[in-house]
N, C-alpha and C positions, 0 to 999 in steps of 0.2 A: 641585367634587373633579376630581383629576387620572385624567387615562386611566390604561390601565396603558398598558405598554409592550413591546410586539410583543418578541420576544427574536429573531424570525427576519426582523427587518427589515431587518437589512444583507444580509438572502441577498436577499429582495424584492428592492431595489436590483443586487444583481446579478447576478440573471435580466433584470429590466430595461437595462440596462445595458451589461452586459459578455456573460452568455449568447448572447444573438442571432446572434453572431464564431462562434460555433461550428458555426449551422447553412452557413454557407458555407468551412465549413477543407474545406482540399483531403484528398479519399483516397488510404491508400496504393495505390499500384500496383508490380510488380514492378521497373519503374527507380529506386523509391528502395531498392530495397539492401535488405535485412535491417533490420528495426525494435529498437530500442537497448530495452536489458532495467532496469526501475524497481526503486528502492527511495522508500518513501516514509513518511515519519513521517504516519500518520492524523489523529489528535484522536479529539476527541470528537463531538458535536454542537453543542456548543462553536465548532467552528469556521464553524458556518455565521452566527456573531456578529460574526467576525473580516476584516474587508475585506484586512489586509493578507494573510495565508496562501492569502484565497479566491482572490488577485487573482497570486499566485503559482501553485498548485496550475496556473490556468486560463490563464496565462500562459506554461506547463513544455508542456503537452498543444497546446497550440495553434502553440510549436514544431514542432511532431511535425505529421507527415499521417496525418490519421484514421484508425486500424486497423482491420483487417476484422474483427476480436474482440480480448478480452482476459482474459487467466489471473491470475486472482490470489490468492494466499497470503497470507492474515491470520492475524495475531498469535491474533484470536477463536478459531477452530477449531478445536485442538486434538483432531486424528482417525486411529486408526492404526484400520484397512488403512486406506491410501492412498484419500481418498472428493471424489467429486464432489459440489458442486450440484446442483438442478433444474436442468436447462436449457430447461425449456420457455417459452414468448413469457411474459411481465411475473409471472415470479417474483416471489413477496412477499419482502418483505423481515424479517430477523430484528432487533426494534429491543430488541438484547443491552444495557440501561442505564437508570440511572434516573435520580431525582432533576432531570432535564428537565423541562424544558415542555410542555404533553400537544401541542401542536403538532409536536415531533417524534416523539412515536409515530403520527401519523397520515399524516407525509410515506412516500410510495414512489415507485417508481425501476423503470419499466415497461420493461426492454429487449428484445430480441426473442428468438429460438429462439437458443440455441446446443450446441445437439444433434450438429451435425459437428464442434466444435471437445473436444467432450468426446468425441468416437468416435477425433479424433487421437492424443488425452494420453491415454486409455484406451491404443493401441496401440503409442503407443511408451514402455511402460513394461514390463517383462519379468516371467515368469513368478512374480519372486522378490518381485516390487512389485506385488501383486494390487493392482487398484483394486473401489473400491464406490461404485455409484453410487443416491446418494439420490435418491427421488422428489418431494420435498416439503421440503426442508432450502433457506430462501432465503439471499440474501445478506445478511452481517451488518453490524454498522457500520466495520469495520475495511473493506470495502470498496464500500458504496455509499456511507457518508462523502463519501470522496474522491472518486470516480468522478461522486457528483452533484452535481459542482462542477468536475470537467475535461473533462465531457459532459454536460453538464448537463440535456441534453434524452433521455439514454438511446437514445440509435441505434445504440450497438453493442451485438453480443452479448457477455454477462456471463457467465463461468464461476468458479467457487470452485473452489476444491483445496484440503484440510486442510491443516496440516501436521501430518504424521502419525510426530515424531523430532524430538528440539534438537540429535541428531548433524548435525555441520558438512560432514560427510562426506559422509553417506548425500544429506543434501539438495542436497548438487553436484553430486552424480553423478545425481537428479534433475532439479534444473536442466540439468545435460549434455544428459539424453535429449530434453525438451523443446528445442531449437538448433532442430532445423530447423522450428518457428513462425515464429518469427523474420521465417524466407526464405517465410513464407507472410502475412505483412505482421500478427501476432499477439503485441500488447502482454504482456508478461509482468512483472507485480509483486508484488513481497514489501512487507507493509503492516506495518509495524510501529510502532517508533518508537524515535530511537536512544539518548535513555535513555528511562525511565521508573521511575523510584524513584518514585513517587506513596505510598507507606507512610511516606517520608522527609520529602514537603515541609514544610513550617511553613508557619499558615497566612499568613503574608506573604509568603513564595515563589508560594507558589501563589498568592495574591487579586494581591499584584502584579508579580510576573514577577520576581520576584530572582530573581538563579541560585547554586544553591549547586555549592558548591565538585566535591561529589563531581561531578557532570552537568558542569562545564566540564572537567573534568579525564577524563572517560570518553571524554568529546565532540572535545575534542581531540587526545586520543591517536587513535582512530578515526580521523579527517580525516587525520592524516597517514599510517597506513595505507594507507589509502583512495586516498590520493596517490602513495603509490606504487606499489600493485597488491600488499601484500602477502597476500595471500590466506590463508597463512601465520599470518600475528601475528591475524590478526581470528577465526580459526577454533579458537587458540587462548587467545580473549580469556578467561579464568578465572585463567588465568597470567599472563599480562601485560597484562590491561588495569588500568589505576589504578583503586580505586574500588566495580569491578564490583560488589561485593555492594549497595549502595547504587546503583548508577544502573539494577541490574537483578537484582533479590531473585527475582526469576522470569525465565527466561530470553523467553520466545513472543515479545516485540514489538522482540529482536533477530533470532534466525534466518531468519525469513522473509528476511532480506538473502542467504544461503547457494544458495538455490534463482536467488536475481536475477543472485548470480555463477557460481552454472553455467550457466542460460541463454547468459553469457556468455565464459566461464572460456578458450577458444578463441580467441578474438579479439585480439591484440596491441596494444589501445589503452587508454588511459586513463579512468580514473572520472572525470567530472565530476558536483562540486558542482551543483545546482540549486537545493538549498533551501537556507537555514542561519540560525540563530538560536534564540532559546528562547520557547517557550507554557508559561506555569503555572510557569515556573524548569526546563522538563526538553527535552532538544536535540532537535531540527525538521528536522535533518542529514537528506536525503535525494538522490538520485543517479540517474544515471542511466549506462548503459556498454553503447556503439556498438556 
């Protein structure tokens, strides 16, 4: 009888062959200047079976100094008022997915105490943007799946912040209020997916990574707007973006980028694309703003 295939064997190889470099990664110091802000396409647990994508994410993290802490906004936590995840050490994960191998439901990602970061975030918000602190809410897969690759040993404090709205102007303002965190070595991440029209994927597109025209067209438009630093166009995506109703039938995987852009919007520097290409026919375009 043929032995069953371990669905995370690729991740095991990553942990033995690439991940150890993270232990020696240089940590951020004030001499490095502000940390960049990131927007990444996060994927599902299937990421742990994709050697190329894991190498891209890990290489990206290794190109930066190891941050003092991470604040991440994920597409998978839409909650108002603005909310923060539990900040205690070893906060449990939210396994908010289905149809995957049992092993993925047993995965852990035990990070250090993030209480100091939670206090800083709360202090940065005005009275008009009250903060709710959850005491038991863990990191969802939009946070822990990519971070488990980028910082595989969970040796950086991580705090998740909810997505309280899809209004670009309000998200940009939230980001602007967090700009000071970059000066302290905190890595702020918006986690989504550059195209996410899952209901419109055919089996052939999903299984064989055939890119539908709506995914390619939206990605090309976004890439151009990002390269020009045209935040106004990105914010007016409902009117300007091609095939938006197919690329984003719901917009929670797109709008986290406005927190990222807000954190860096006063900096006169270009957006740098770090990952591009497609997985399951969806654009995994990711970028950083220095």
